[in-house]
ZALO-919822 format. One record per atom (N, C-alpha, C): residue number from 1; residue in one letter; x, y, z; atom name. Coordinates in steps of 0.1 Angstrom, whole numbers, plus 5000, padded with zeros to 4 digits. Example, Ala and Ser with C-alpha at 12.3 -4.5 7.8 and 13.67 -1.06 7.14 Angstrom:
2
nr; rest; x; y; z; atom
1; a; 5132; 4943; 5078; N
1; a; 5123; 4955; 5078; CA
1; a; 5132; 4967; 5078; C
2; s; 5128; 4978; 5071; N
2; s; 5137; 4989; 5071; CA
2; s; 5129; 5000; 5079; C
# end
This chain:
179
nr; rest; x; y; z; atom
1; m; 5177; 6069; 6447; N
1; m; 5182; 6082; 6450; CA
1; m; 5189; 6089; 6439; C
2; l; 5199; 6081; 6432; N
2; l; 5206; 6086; 6421; CA
2; l; 5197; 6089; 6409; C
3; l; 5187; 6080; 6407; N
3; l; 5177; 6081; 6397; CA
3; l; 5169; 6094; 6398; C
4; k; 5165; 6097; 6411; N
4; k; 5157; 6109; 6413; CA
4; k; 5166; 6121; 6411; C
5; l; 5179; 6121; 6414; N
5; l; 5187; 6132; 6412; CA
5; l; 5189; 6135; 6397; C
6; i; 5191; 6124; 6389; N
6; i; 5192; 6126; 6375; CA
6; i; 5179; 6131; 6369; C
7; a; 5168; 6126; 6374; N
7; a; 5155; 6130; 6370; CA
7; a; 5153; 6145; 6372; C
8; k; 5157; 6150; 6384; N
8; k; 5156; 6164; 6387; CA
8; k; 5164; 6172; 6378; C
9; i; 5176; 6168; 6374; N
9; i; 5185; 6176; 6365; CA
9; i; 5178; 6176; 6352; C
10; v; 5173; 6165; 6346; N
10; v; 5167; 6165; 6333; CA
10; v; 5154; 6174; 6333; C
11; v; 5146; 6173; 6344; N
11; v; 5134; 6181; 6345; CA
11; v; 5138; 6196; 6345; C
12; t; 5148; 6199; 6353; N
12; t; 5152; 6213; 6354; CA
12; t; 5157; 6219; 6340; C
13; l; 5165; 6211; 6333; N
13; l; 5171; 6215; 6321; CA
13; l; 5160; 6217; 6310; C
14; n; 5149; 6209; 6311; N
14; n; 5139; 6209; 6301; CA
14; n; 5126; 6217; 6306; C
15; s; 5127; 6222; 6318; N
15; s; 5115; 6229; 6323; CA
15; s; 5114; 6243; 6319; C
16; n; 5104; 6250; 6324; N
16; n; 5101; 6264; 6321; CA
16; n; 5110; 6273; 6330; C
17; t; 5118; 6267; 6339; N
17; t; 5127; 6275; 6347; CA
17; t; 5136; 6283; 6338; C
18; s; 5137; 6296; 6342; N
18; s; 5145; 6305; 6334; CA
18; s; 5160; 6300; 6333; C
19; s; 5165; 6301; 6321; N
19; s; 5179; 6297; 6320; CA
19; s; 5188; 6305; 6328; C
20; s; 5184; 6318; 6331; N
20; s; 5192; 6326; 6340; CA
20; s; 5193; 6321; 6354; C
21; q; 5182; 6316; 6359; N
21; q; 5181; 6311; 6372; CA
21; q; 5190; 6298; 6373; C
22; v; 5189; 6289; 6363; N
22; v; 5196; 6277; 6364; CA
22; v; 5211; 6280; 6362; C
23; a; 5215; 6290; 6354; N
23; a; 5229; 6294; 6352; CA
23; a; 5234; 6300; 6365; C
24; a; 5226; 6308; 6372; N
24; a; 5231; 6314; 6384; CA
24; a; 5233; 6303; 6395; C
25; g; 5225; 6293; 6395; N
25; g; 5227; 6282; 6404; CA
25; g; 5239; 6274; 6401; C
26; l; 5242; 6272; 6388; N
26; l; 5254; 6265; 6384; CA
26; l; 5267; 6273; 6388; C
27; a; 5266; 6286; 6384; N
27; a; 5278; 6295; 6387; CA
27; a; 5280; 6296; 6402; C
28; s; 5269; 6297; 6410; N
28; s; 5271; 6297; 6425; CA
28; s; 5276; 6284; 6430; C
29; g; 5272; 6273; 6424; N
29; g; 5278; 6260; 6428; CA
29; g; 5293; 6260; 6426; C
30; l; 5297; 6266; 6415; N
30; l; 5312; 6266; 6412; CA
30; l; 5319; 6274; 6423; C
31; l; 5313; 6286; 6427; N
31; l; 5319; 6294; 6438; CA
31; l; 5319; 6286; 6451; C
32; f; 5309; 6279; 6454; N
32; f; 5308; 6272; 6467; CA
32; f; 5318; 6260; 6466; C
33; a; 5320; 6254; 6455; N
33; a; 5329; 6243; 6454; CA
33; a; 5344; 6248; 6456; C
34; l; 5347; 6260; 6451; N
34; l; 5361; 6265; 6452; CA
34; l; 5364; 6270; 6466; C
35; l; 5353; 6274; 6473; N
35; l; 5355; 6279; 6487; CA
35; l; 5354; 6268; 6497; C
36; p; 5365; 6265; 6505; N
36; p; 5364; 6255; 6515; CA
36; p; 5353; 6257; 6525; C
37; a; 5345; 6247; 6528; N
37; a; 5334; 6248; 6538; CA
37; a; 5340; 6248; 6552; C
38; g; 5331; 6250; 6561; N
38; g; 5334; 6249; 6575; CA
38; g; 5339; 6263; 6581; C
39; n; 5336; 6273; 6574; N
39; n; 5339; 6286; 6580; CA
39; n; 5328; 6296; 6579; C
40; l; 5328; 6307; 6585; N
40; l; 5317; 6316; 6586; CA
40; l; 5315; 6323; 6572; C
41; l; 5325; 6324; 6564; N
41; l; 5324; 6330; 6551; CA
41; l; 5315; 6322; 6542; C
42; w; 5318; 6309; 6542; N
42; w; 5310; 6299; 6534; CA
42; w; 5295; 6299; 6538; C
43; i; 5293; 6299; 6551; N
43; i; 5280; 6299; 6557; CA
43; i; 5272; 6312; 6553; C
44; a; 5279; 6323; 6554; N
44; a; 5273; 6336; 6551; CA
44; a; 5269; 6337; 6536; C
45; l; 5278; 6332; 6527; N
45; l; 5275; 6332; 6513; CA
45; l; 5264; 6323; 6510; C
46; f; 5264; 6311; 6517; N
46; f; 5253; 6301; 6514; CA
46; f; 5240; 6307; 6518; C
47; l; 5239; 6313; 6529; N
47; l; 5226; 6319; 6534; CA
47; l; 5222; 6331; 6524; C
48; a; 5232; 6339; 6519; N
48; a; 5229; 6349; 6510; CA
48; a; 5224; 6344; 6497; C
49; a; 5228; 6332; 6493; N
49; a; 5224; 6326; 6480; CA
49; a; 5208; 6324; 6481; C
50; f; 5203; 6321; 6492; N
50; f; 5189; 6319; 6493; CA
50; f; 5180; 6331; 6491; C
51; f; 5187; 6343; 6491; N
51; f; 5179; 6355; 6489; CA
51; f; 5180; 6359; 6474; C
52; s; 5187; 6351; 6466; N
52; s; 5188; 6353; 6452; CA
52; s; 5178; 6344; 6444; C
53; k; 5178; 6346; 6431; N
53; k; 5168; 6338; 6423; CA
53; k; 5175; 6326; 6417; C
54; a; 5187; 6323; 6422; N
54; a; 5194; 6311; 6417; CA
54; a; 5187; 6298; 6420; C
55; h; 5188; 6289; 6411; N
55; h; 5181; 6276; 6412; CA
55; h; 5189; 6268; 6423; C
56; y; 5183; 6266; 6434; N
56; y; 5190; 6260; 6446; CA
56; y; 5194; 6245; 6443; C
57; g; 5186; 6238; 6436; N
57; g; 5189; 6224; 6433; CA
57; g; 5201; 6223; 6425; C
58; m; 5202; 6231; 6415; N
58; m; 5214; 6231; 6406; CA
58; m; 5226; 6237; 6413; C
59; l; 5224; 6246; 6423; N
59; l; 5235; 6251; 6431; CA
59; l; 5241; 6239; 6439; C
60; m; 5233; 6231; 6445; N
60; m; 5238; 6220; 6453; CA
60; m; 5244; 6209; 6444; C
61; i; 5238; 6206; 6433; N
61; i; 5244; 6196; 6424; CA
61; i; 5257; 6200; 6418; C
62; a; 5257; 6213; 6414; N
62; a; 5270; 6218; 6408; CA
62; a; 5281; 6219; 6418; C
63; s; 5277; 6223; 6430; N
63; s; 5287; 6224; 6441; CA
63; s; 5293; 6210; 6443; C
64; a; 5285; 6200; 6444; N
64; a; 5290; 6186; 6447; CA
64; a; 5298; 6181; 6435; C
65; l; 5294; 6184; 6423; N
65; l; 5301; 6179; 6411; CA
65; l; 5315; 6186; 6410; C
66; f; 5315; 6199; 6411; N
66; f; 5327; 6207; 6410; CA
66; f; 5337; 6204; 6421; C
67; k; 5331; 6200; 6433; N
67; k; 5340; 6197; 6445; CA
67; k; 5349; 6185; 6442; C
68; l; 5344; 6176; 6433; N
68; l; 5352; 6165; 6429; CA
68; l; 5365; 6168; 6423; C
69; f; 5366; 6180; 6416; N
69; f; 5378; 6184; 6409; CA
69; f; 5387; 6194; 6418; C
70; l; 5382; 6197; 6430; N
70; l; 5390; 6206; 6438; CA
70; l; 5404; 6201; 6442; C
71; p; 5406; 6188; 6444; N
71; p; 5420; 6184; 6446; CA
71; p; 5430; 6188; 6435; C
72; l; 5425; 6188; 6423; N
72; l; 5434; 6193; 6412; CA
72; l; 5437; 6207; 6412; C
73; l; 5428; 6215; 6419; N
73; l; 5430; 6230; 6419; CA
73; l; 5436; 6235; 6433; C
74; a; 5439; 6226; 6442; N
74; a; 5443; 6230; 6455; CA
74; a; 5456; 6238; 6455; C
75; a; 5466; 6233; 6447; N
75; a; 5479; 6240; 6447; CA
75; a; 5477; 6254; 6440; C
76; p; 5470; 6256; 6429; N
76; p; 5469; 6269; 6423; CA
76; p; 5461; 6278; 6432; C
77; l; 5450; 6273; 6439; N
77; l; 5442; 6281; 6448; CA
77; l; 5451; 6286; 6460; C
78; d; 5459; 6277; 6465; N
78; d; 5468; 6280; 6476; CA
78; d; 5477; 6291; 6472; C
79; a; 5483; 6290; 6460; N
79; a; 5493; 6300; 6455; CA
79; a; 5486; 6313; 6453; C
80; l; 5474; 6313; 6448; N
80; l; 5466; 6326; 6446; CA
80; l; 5463; 6332; 6459; C
81; g; 5459; 6324; 6469; N
81; g; 5456; 6329; 6482; CA
81; g; 5468; 6335; 6489; C
82; w; 5479; 6328; 6488; N
82; w; 5492; 6333; 6493; CA
82; w; 5496; 6347; 6487; C
83; f; 5494; 6348; 6474; N
83; f; 5497; 6360; 6466; CA
83; f; 5489; 6372; 6472; C
84; i; 5476; 6369; 6473; N
84; i; 5467; 6380; 6478; CA
84; i; 5470; 6384; 6492; C
85; l; 5472; 6374; 6501; N
85; l; 5474; 6376; 6515; CA
85; l; 5487; 6383; 6518; C
86; t; 5497; 6382; 6509; N
86; t; 5510; 6388; 6512; CA
86; t; 5512; 6400; 6504; C
87; m; 5502; 6406; 6498; N
87; m; 5503; 6418; 6491; CA
87; m; 5505; 6430; 6501; C
88; p; 5516; 6437; 6500; N
88; p; 5518; 6448; 6510; CA
88; p; 5507; 6458; 6511; C
89; a; 5501; 6461; 6500; N
89; a; 5490; 6472; 6500; CA
89; a; 5478; 6467; 6508; C
90; l; 5476; 6454; 6509; N
90; l; 5464; 6449; 6516; CA
90; l; 5466; 6445; 6530; C
91; q; 5479; 6446; 6535; N
91; q; 5482; 6442; 6549; CA
91; q; 5474; 6450; 6559; C
92; p; 5473; 6463; 6558; N
92; p; 5466; 6471; 6568; CA
92; p; 5451; 6466; 6569; C
93; g; 5445; 6464; 6557; N
93; g; 5431; 6460; 6557; CA
93; g; 5429; 6446; 6564; C
94; f; 5438; 6437; 6560; N
94; f; 5438; 6423; 6566; CA
94; f; 5440; 6424; 6581; C
95; t; 5449; 6432; 6586; N
95; t; 5452; 6433; 6600; CA
95; t; 5440; 6439; 6607; C
96; w; 5433; 6449; 6601; N
96; w; 5421; 6454; 6607; CA
96; w; 5410; 6444; 6608; C
97; l; 5408; 6436; 6597; N
97; l; 5398; 6425; 6597; CA
97; l; 5401; 6415; 6607; C
98; y; 5414; 6411; 6609; N
98; y; 5417; 6401; 6618; CA
98; y; 5415; 6405; 6632; C
99; n; 5415; 6418; 6635; N
99; n; 5413; 6423; 6649; CA
99; n; 5398; 6425; 6652; C
100; l; 5389; 6423; 6642; N
100; l; 5375; 6424; 6645; CA
100; l; 5371; 6411; 6652; C
101; p; 5360; 6412; 6660; N
101; p; 5356; 6400; 6668; CA
101; p; 5352; 6388; 6660; C
102; i; 5345; 6390; 6649; N
102; i; 5339; 6378; 6642; CA
102; i; 5347; 6375; 6629; C
103; a; 5354; 6384; 6623; N
103; a; 5360; 6382; 6610; CA
103; a; 5370; 6370; 6610; C
104; p; 5377; 6368; 6621; N
104; p; 5386; 6356; 6620; CA
104; p; 5379; 6343; 6618; C
105; l; 5366; 6342; 6622; N
105; l; 5358; 6330; 6620; CA
105; l; 5356; 6327; 6605; C
106; t; 5357; 6337; 6597; N
106; t; 5356; 6335; 6582; CA
106; t; 5368; 6328; 6576; C
107; r; 5379; 6328; 6584; N
107; r; 5391; 6321; 6579; CA
107; r; 5397; 6328; 6567; C
108; f; 5394; 6341; 6565; N
108; f; 5399; 6348; 6554; CA
108; f; 5414; 6348; 6552; C
109; n; 5421; 6346; 6564; N
109; n; 5435; 6346; 6564; CA
109; n; 5441; 6332; 6560; C
110; d; 5433; 6322; 6557; N
110; d; 5437; 6309; 6552; CA
110; d; 5440; 6310; 6537; C
111; t; 5451; 6306; 6532; N
111; t; 5454; 6307; 6518; CA
111; t; 5444; 6300; 6509; C
112; l; 5439; 6289; 6513; N
112; l; 5429; 6281; 6505; CA
112; l; 5416; 6289; 6504; C
113; v; 5412; 6294; 6516; N
113; v; 5399; 6302; 6516; CA
113; v; 5400; 6314; 6507; C
114; m; 5411; 6322; 6509; N
114; m; 5413; 6334; 6501; CA
114; m; 5414; 6331; 6486; C
115; g; 5422; 6321; 6483; N
115; g; 5424; 6317; 6469; CA
115; g; 5411; 6312; 6463; C
116; g; 5403; 6304; 6470; N
116; g; 5390; 6299; 6466; CA
116; g; 5380; 6310; 6464; C
117; l; 5380; 6319; 6473; N
117; l; 5371; 6331; 6472; CA
117; l; 5374; 6339; 6460; C
118; a; 5387; 6342; 6458; N
118; a; 5391; 6351; 6447; CA
118; a; 5388; 6344; 6434; C
119; a; 5391; 6331; 6433; N
119; a; 5389; 6324; 6420; CA
119; a; 5374; 6322; 6418; C
120; g; 5366; 6319; 6428; N
120; g; 5352; 6317; 6427; CA
120; g; 5345; 6330; 6423; C
121; l; 5349; 6341; 6429; N
121; l; 5343; 6354; 6425; CA
121; l; 5347; 6358; 6411; C
122; a; 5359; 6355; 6407; N
122; a; 5364; 6358; 6393; CA
122; a; 5357; 6349; 6383; C
123; a; 5354; 6337; 6387; N
123; a; 5348; 6327; 6377; CA
123; a; 5333; 6328; 6377; C
124; w; 5327; 6335; 6387; N
124; w; 5312; 6335; 6387; CA
124; w; 5306; 6341; 6375; C
125; l; 5309; 6353; 6371; N
125; l; 5303; 6360; 6360; CA
125; l; 5306; 6353; 6347; C
126; p; 5318; 6349; 6343; N
126; p; 5320; 6342; 6331; CA
126; p; 5313; 6328; 6331; C
127; g; 5313; 6322; 6343; N
127; g; 5306; 6309; 6344; CA
127; g; 5291; 6311; 6342; C
128; y; 5285; 6321; 6347; N
128; y; 5271; 6324; 6346; CA
128; y; 5267; 6325; 6331; C
129; f; 5275; 6334; 6324; N
129; f; 5272; 6336; 6310; CA
129; f; 5274; 6323; 6301; C
130; a; 5285; 6316; 6305; N
130; a; 5288; 6303; 6297; CA
130; a; 5277; 6293; 6300; C
131; f; 5273; 6291; 6313; N
131; f; 5262; 6282; 6316; CA
131; f; 5249; 6286; 6309; C
132; r; 5246; 6299; 6310; N
132; r; 5233; 6303; 6304; CA
132; r; 5233; 6301; 6289; C
133; s; 5244; 6303; 6282; N
133; s; 5245; 6301; 6268; CA
133; s; 5243; 6286; 6265; C
134; l; 5250; 6278; 6273; N
134; l; 5249; 6263; 6270; CA
134; l; 5235; 6258; 6273; C
135; i; 5228; 6263; 6283; N
135; i; 5215; 6259; 6286; CA
135; i; 5205; 6263; 6274; C
136; r; 5207; 6275; 6270; N
136; r; 5198; 6280; 6259; CA
136; r; 5201; 6272; 6246; C
137; l; 5214; 6270; 6244; N
137; l; 5217; 6262; 6232; CA
137; l; 5212; 6248; 6233; C
138; y; 5213; 6242; 6244; N
138; y; 5207; 6228; 6246; CA
138; y; 5192; 6229; 6244; C
139; r; 5185; 6238; 6250; N
139; r; 5170; 6239; 6249; CA
139; r; 5166; 6242; 6234; C
140; r; 5174; 6250; 6227; N
140; r; 5170; 6254; 6214; CA
140; r; 5173; 6244; 6203; C
141; t; 5184; 6237; 6205; N
141; t; 5188; 6228; 6194; CA
141; t; 5188; 6213; 6198; C
142; l; 5193; 6210; 6210; N
142; l; 5195; 6195; 6213; CA
142; l; 5183; 6188; 6219; C
143; a; 5176; 6195; 6228; N
143; a; 5166; 6188; 6236; CA
143; a; 5156; 6181; 6227; C
144; e; 5150; 6187; 6218; N
144; e; 5140; 6181; 6209; CA
144; e; 5146; 6170; 6200; C
145; k; 5158; 6173; 6195; N
145; k; 5165; 6163; 6186; CA
145; k; 5169; 6151; 6194; C
146; l; 5174; 6152; 6206; N
146; l; 5177; 6141; 6214; CA
146; l; 5165; 6133; 6217; C
147; a; 5154; 6139; 6221; N
147; a; 5142; 6132; 6224; CA
147; a; 5136; 6124; 6213; C
148; k; 5138; 6128; 6201; N
148; k; 5133; 6121; 6189; CA
148; k; 5143; 6112; 6182; C
149; s; 5155; 6111; 6186; N
149; s; 5165; 6103; 6179; CA
149; s; 5162; 6088; 6181; C
150; k; 5167; 6080; 6172; N
150; k; 5165; 6066; 6172; CA
150; k; 5172; 6060; 6185; C
151; f; 5184; 6065; 6188; N
151; f; 5191; 6061; 6199; CA
151; f; 5183; 6063; 6212; C
152; m; 5177; 6075; 6213; N
152; m; 5170; 6078; 6225; CA
152; m; 5157; 6070; 6226; C
153; l; 5150; 6067; 6215; N
153; l; 5138; 6059; 6215; CA
153; l; 5141; 6045; 6219; C
154; a; 5153; 6039; 6215; N
154; a; 5157; 6026; 6219; CA
154; a; 5162; 6026; 6233; C
155; f; 5168; 6037; 6237; N
155; f; 5173; 6038; 6251; CA
155; f; 5162; 6039; 6261; C
156; k; 5151; 6045; 6257; N
156; k; 5139; 6046; 6266; CA
156; k; 5133; 6033; 6269; C
157; k; 5135; 6023; 6261; N
157; k; 5129; 6010; 6263; CA
157; k; 5137; 6001; 6273; C
158; l; 5149; 6005; 6277; N
158; l; 5156; 5998; 6287; CA
158; l; 5149; 5999; 6301; C
159; p; 5149; 5988; 6309; N
159; p; 5142; 5988; 6322; CA
159; p; 5147; 5999; 6331; C
160; l; 5160; 6002; 6332; N
160; l; 5165; 6012; 6341; CA
160; l; 5160; 6026; 6336; C
161; v; 5160; 6028; 6324; N
161; v; 5155; 6041; 6318; CA
161; v; 5140; 6043; 6320; C
162; k; 5133; 6032; 6319; N
162; k; 5118; 6033; 6322; CA
162; k; 5116; 6037; 6336; C
163; a; 5124; 6032; 6345; N
163; a; 5123; 6037; 6359; CA
163; a; 5126; 6051; 6361; C
164; l; 5137; 6055; 6354; N
164; l; 5141; 6069; 6354; CA
164; l; 5130; 6078; 6348; C
165; g; 5124; 6074; 6337; N
165; g; 5112; 6081; 6331; CA
165; g; 5101; 6082; 6340; C
166; g; 5098; 6072; 6348; N
166; g; 5088; 6073; 6358; CA
166; g; 5091; 6083; 6369; C
167; a; 5104; 6083; 6373; N
167; a; 5108; 6093; 6383; CA
167; a; 5107; 6107; 6377; C
168; i; 5110; 6109; 6365; N
168; i; 5109; 6122; 6359; CA
168; i; 5094; 6127; 6358; C
169; e; 5086; 6118; 6354; N
169; e; 5071; 6121; 6354; CA
169; e; 5066; 6124; 6368; C
170; g; 5071; 6117; 6378; N
170; g; 5067; 6120; 6391; CA
170; g; 5071; 6134; 6396; C
171; v; 5083; 6137; 6392; N
171; v; 5088; 6151; 6396; CA
171; v; 5080; 6161; 6388; C
172; r; 5077; 6159; 6376; N
172; r; 5069; 6168; 6368; CA
172; r; 5055; 6170; 6374; C
173; r; 5049; 6159; 6378; N
173; r; 5036; 6160; 6384; CA
173; r; 5036; 6168; 6397; C
174; v; 5046; 6166; 6405; N
174; v; 5047; 6173; 6417; CA
174; v; 5049; 6188; 6414; C
175; q; 5058; 6191; 6404; N
175; q; 5060; 6205; 6401; CA
175; q; 5048; 6212; 6396; C
176; s; 5040; 6205; 6387; N
176; s; 5028; 6211; 6382; CA
176; s; 5018; 6213; 6393; C
177; a; 5017; 6204; 6402; N
177; a; 5008; 6205; 6413; CA
177; a; 5011; 6217; 6422; C
178; i; 5024; 6220; 6424; N
178; i; 5028; 6231; 6432; CA
178; i; 5025; 6244; 6425; C
179; e; 5027; 6244; 6412; N
179; e; 5025; 6257; 6404; CA
179; e; 5010; 6259; 6402; C
# end
C-alpha cells in the first residue's frame, strides 16, 4: 500500500500532468489540512475541489501529510480565529450567518475552523506558486540528474526498490491505457 502511494507520487511528479494541476492539488491539500474536518464547510469545499482541475491524488496526499503538523499550529490558528470572530465590525455579519438555518453546520463560529479557514485561504495562492515553482524546478533540473546518478543506479538494485519500480511501471501502464 505504501509502495503504491510512493509510486503514484513519483509518477505524478514525473508525468505529463501539468505542474499547475499538481500545485493546485498540493495547495488545496494545505487548505484542507488547516481546516478541521467534520463540518459542512469542509465538506462543501471538498466537493467544490472536484469541479476544479486540481490533481485529486496530490490533494489527498498533501492533506494527509500537512495534517501531521496541525498540532503545532493549533494555538496560532485558534488565536487567529478568535481575533477574526471577535472583530466588532464583523459581528453583525456573523450574527446574521448564525441565524441562517444551515450556516451553523459549517461551524464558522468555532475559533479553530475560522482560523484554519483564514490561514488556509491566505496560504493557498502563495502555496500554489511555491509548489508550482518547485515542481518545475524539479522537472527541469533534478529529475533527469537523479535518475542517472550513481547513487540512484545502485539504489534501484535494492529488492525493495525493484518492487517499487514495478509498482511505478504498473501505474504508468494503467495511466497510458486510460489515455
